[in-house]
Structure formats: C-alpha cells, structure tokens
C-alpha positions in Angstrom: 0.0 0.0 0.0 1.6 3.3 -1.0 2.1 5.9 1.7 0.0 9.1 1.7 1.8 12.5 1.5 1.6 12.9 5.2 3.0 9.5 5.9 5.8 10.0 3.5 6.6 13.3 5.3 6.7 11.6 8.7 8.9 8.9 7.2 11.3 11.6 5.8 11.4 13.2 9.3 12.4 9.9 10.9 15.1 9.3 8.2 16.4 12.8 8.8 16.5 12.1 12.6 18.4 8.8 11.8 20.9 10.7 9.7 21.6 13.1 12.5 21.9 10.3 14.9 24.5 8.5 12.7 26.4 11.7 12.0 26.7 12.7 15.7 30.4 13.1 16.7 31.3 13.0 20.4 33.7 15.6 21.7 36.9 14.8 23.5 35.4 15.3 27.0 32.6 12.8 26.2 35.0 10.2 25.0 37.4 10.7 28.0 34.4 10.5 30.4 33.2 7.2 28.7 36.7 5.7 28.9 37.1 6.7 32.6 33.7 5.1 33.5 34.5 1.9 31.7 38.0 1.6 33.1 36.8 2.3 36.6 34.0 -0.3 36.3 36.4 -2.8 34.7 38.5 -2.8 37.9 35.7 -4.9 39.5 35.8 -8.7 39.1 34.1 -9.9 35.9 31.6 -11.9 38.0 30.6 -8.8 39.9 30.2 -6.9 36.7 28.0 -9.6 35.2 25.9 -9.9 38.3 25.4 -6.1 38.4 23.9 -6.0 34.9 22.0 -9.2 35.4 20.3 -7.7 38.5 19.4 -4.5 36.5 18.0 -6.5 33.6 15.9 -8.7 35.9 14.7 -5.5 37.8 13.7 -3.8 34.5 12.0 -7.0 33.2 9.9 -7.4 36.4 9.1 -3.7 36.5 7.9 -3.9 32.9 5.7 -6.9 33.7 4.3 -5.3 36.8 3.4 -2.1 34.9 2.0 -4.0 32.0 -0.3 -6.0 34.2 -1.4 -3.1 36.5 -4.9 -1.8 36.7 -3.5 1.7 35.9 -2.1 0.5 32.6 -5.4 -1.4 31.8 -7.2 1.9 32.4 -4.8 3.8 30.1 -5.2 1.1 27.4 -9.0 1.7 27.6 -8.5 5.4 27.3 -6.4 4.9 24.1 -9.1 2.7 22.7 -11.7 5.3 23.6 -9.7 8.0 21.8 -9.3 5.7 18.8 -13.1 5.2 18.6 -13.5 9.0 18.1 -12.0 8.4 14.6 -13.1 4.7 14.0 -16.2 3.7 15.9 -15.8 -0.1 15.3 -12.4 -0.2 17.0 -12.4 -3.2 19.4 -8.8 -4.1 20.2 -5.3 -2.6 20.2 -4.4 -4.1 16.7 -7.4 -2.2 15.2 -5.6 1.1 15.9 -3.4 0.3 12.8 -6.5 1.2 10.8 -6.2 4.9 11.8 -4.3 7.4 9.9 -0.8 8.6 11.0 -2.3 12.0 12.0 -4.9 10.4 14.2 -2.3 8.1 15.9 0.1 11.0 16.4 -2.7 12.9 18.1 -3.3 10.1 20.5 0.4 9.4 21.1 1.2 13.0 21.8 -1.5 13.1 24.5 0.3 10.2 26.3 3.7 11.8 25.7 2.7 15.3 27.1 1.0 13.6 30.1 4.1 11.6 31.0 6.5 14.4 30.4 4.5 16.4 33.0 4.5 13.4 35.4 8.3 13.2 35.0 8.7 17.0 35.6 6.5 16.8 38.7 8.4 13.7 40.0 11.7 15.5 39.5 10.5 18.5 41.3 9.3 16.5 44.3 12.7 14.6 44.4 14.4 18.0 44.2 13.0 19.0 47.6 15.8 16.8 48.9 13.7 14.7 51.3 15.4 11.3 51.8 12.3 9.3 51.0 11.5 11.2 47.8 15.1 11.2 46.7 15.5 7.5 47.3 12.4 6.6 45.3 13.3 8.9 42.4 15.1 6.3 40.3 12.3 3.6 40.6 9.7 6.3 39.9 11.4 7.7 36.8 11.9 4.2 35.5 8.2 3.4 36.0 7.1 6.6 34.2 9.4 6.0 31.2 8.7 2.2 30.8 5.0 3.0 31.1 5.1 5.6 28.3 7.0 3.3 26.0 4.3 0.7 26.4 1.5 3.2 25.8 3.2 4.6 22.6 3.5 1.0 21.4 -0.2 0.4 22.1 -1.1 3.6 20.3 0.5 2.3 17.1 -1.4 -1.1 17.4 1.3 -3.1 19.2 0.4 -5.2 22.3 3.4 -5.5 24.6 2.4 -8.8 26.2 4.3 -11.2 23.9 8.0 -12.1 24.5 9.1 -10.3 21.4 7.2 -7.1 22.1 8.2 -7.1 25.7 11.9 -7.4 24.9 11.6 -4.9 22.1 10.0 -2.2 24.3 12.7 -2.7 26.9 15.4 -2.3 24.3 13.7 0.8 23.0 13.8 2.2 26.5 17.5 1.1 26.8 18.4 2.8 23.5 16.6 6.0 24.5 18.5 6.3 27.8 21.9 5.9 26.2 24.1 8.9 25.5 23.7 10.3 21.9 27.0 8.9 20.7 25.9 5.4 21.7 22.3 5.6 20.6 23.2 4.8 17.0 24.4 1.3 18.0 21.2 0.7 19.9 19.0 2.0 17.1 20.9 -0.1 14.5 20.4 -3.2 16.7 16.6 -2.5 16.9 16.4 -2.1 13.1 18.4 -5.4 12.5 16.2 -7.3 14.9 13.1 -6.0 13.1 14.5 -7.1 9.8 15.6 -10.5 11.0 12.5 -11.3 13.0 10.1 -13.7 11.3 7.7 -14.4 14.2 6.5 -11.4 16.3 5.6 -13.6 19.2 8.8 -15.4 20.3 11.9 -13.3 20.8 15.0 -14.7 19.0 17.6 -12.0 19.7 20.0 -11.2 22.5 18.1 -11.1 25.8 20.7 -9.0 27.6 19.4 -5.4 27.9 22.0 -3.4 29.8 25.7 -3.5 29.5 28.8 -1.4 30.3 27.7 1.3 27.7 24.7 2.0 29.8 26.7 3.0 32.9 26.3 6.7 32.3 22.6 6.7 33.0 22.8 5.4 36.6 25.8 7.6 37.2 23.9 10.6 36.0 21.0 9.8 38.3 23.5 9.5 41.3 25.1 12.8 40.3 21.7 14.5 40.1 20.9 13.2 43.6 24.3 14.6 44.8 23.6 18.0 43.3 20.1 18.1 44.7 21.6 17.3 48.2 24.1 20.1 47.8 21.5 22.7 46.8 18.5 21.7 48.9 19.5 24.0 51.7 19.5 27.0 49.4 15.9 28.1 49.8 13.9 31.0 48.6 11.1 31.8 51.1 11.6 28.4 52.6 11.3 26.5 49.3 14.4 24.8 47.7 13.7 26.1 44.2 17.2 25.5 42.8 17.3 21.8 43.7 13.6 21.4 42.6 14.5 23.0 39.2 17.5 20.7 38.8 15.4 17.6 39.6 12.4 18.6 37.4 14.7 19.6 34.5 16.8 16.4 34.6 13.7 14.1 34.7 11.9 16.0 32.0 14.9 15.8 29.7 15.2 12.1 30.3 11.5 11.5 29.5 11.8 13.7 26.5 14.6 11.5 25.1 12.7 8.3 25.8 9.4 9.5 24.2 11.2 10.9 21.1 13.0 7.6 20.4 10.0 5.4 21.3 7.6 7.5 19.1 10.0 7.4 16.1 10.5 3.6 16.5 6.8 2.7 16.7 5.9 5.2 13.9 8.5 3.6 11.7 7.1 0.2 12.4 3.6 1.4 11.6 4.8 2.9 8.3 6.9 -0.1 7.3 4.0 -2.4 7.9 1.7 -0.1 5.9 4.2 0.1 3.0 4.6 -3.7 3.2 8.4 -3.5 3.4 8.5 -6.3 6.0 7.6 -9.0 3.6 
C-alpha cells in the first residue's frame, strides 16, 4: 500500500533524525568520560560486573511486567481505545488502531507523551525538595514513568506489549533511548536489525541482555543528580528549595523527552513499514 503524502513526510522526518543520529560526533570530553567510567568499572571482578547488569536486567524485566499487568495500565489502554473510537467507531482491540491514519495516531500518542513528560517533571520537582524518601524513590519512579510511556506509545500504534518479542523490544527501545547520543546509533541499529531478522512477532530470538557497560552513564547521571540536589537543597527561597527542585524537574523532564522521542519514532517507523509492506 503506497504511503500518503503525510505518511511520506513523517517517514522523511524519521530518516532525517536517523541521519543526524549517525552523524553525531562526540567531543573529547565525552570520549574521555566514557573511557574513565568503563576503566573504573572494569576494575571490578568480571563476576561482579556480570551480576550487576543481570540484576538491573531482571529488575527492568519485572518492573515492565508489573506495569503492563497493572490496573493503571489497563485503564490507560481503555483510554487509548476510547480515543481511537472517536476516529473509528468499530475499533475493538489494540491491533485495530493500525486502521487509523498517521495524523490520528500522532494525536493520541502526543496526549500520552505530554502527560508523562509532565509526570516526570513533577516527580523530579518532588525529588528536588531533597527529602530522603522522595530522593531514594526517584530512580524507581522515573523508571516506571518511562517504561510505562514506551508501552503506551507501542499500544497507540497497534502493538500489544504482552508477547516475549514485544516485551523485549519495548525494553530495548527504553534502553536505547536512555543511552548517551554517541551510543544511541548502535542501539538503534540493533533495533532495526532485529526488526529485519524477526520472522515471528511472538517469540523473541535475539540477545536477551538489555543493559551492558555502555549504559553505565545513565545510573551515574542519576546519582550525580541526587548529589547536586543534596548540595542545593538548603539554598531556599522563602523556605522552598527552588534551585534543587528545578534541577530535579529539568533532569527528569529531559530524560522522558529523550525516551518519548525515540519510542515515538520507533513505533511510527514500524507502523509505516508495515503499511508500506516493506516487511515482507
């Protein structure tokens, strides 16, 4: 099926984004920082390194499953279907959303994206007050917000995330989005290769490891953010730690912005590829 003018325009926008991603050149500081992190981590015994990433992978996998099966997510799924019925009244299940136009799907997806960017901003602001409880729950909370929005974007484009393939794919989309820009191209390339190679969209046949040493910068950034918040939380304006709240809100918002940008482009591309019948 040939793409409409609007679909072709969206595809061109994604291809432009891909080109910028592949042309990104890290500066000397970024390369030095990456080398320092990796060398520091490599001082740990290999068994400890392996266990560290295995624990993170297991945590992300269980968190993803918990979110996907939660009542909150079920309610959000029903809201997506209700939004879809505004445009197509006979819509019954998530797969039927593929019958909507790209403009209609973008409208529904952007509602989810805007809502979760706000959640992330608010969560960062709360963590920025510097309270020990709020600060300690910041990393799990921001992980839940971002994993949840990836699932909702997938559903908007007609993809259920309850099969082994779609579950692993959404986790890898999340992982790629949280990588530094200089490393995102490798993650994006891997996603595209798996999409090309996959014959069955139920069972997952690729590499089941999600995080590795290249992902170290994300947890380090979160720890640095917590440290900066702790340093600035006593600098108050009329009794409110506005500086540390702004740091927390800004950092969390930017992370969710990155995640939603990558996830939206990935699932848009899948929708367009399927419509254009490039997959087979």
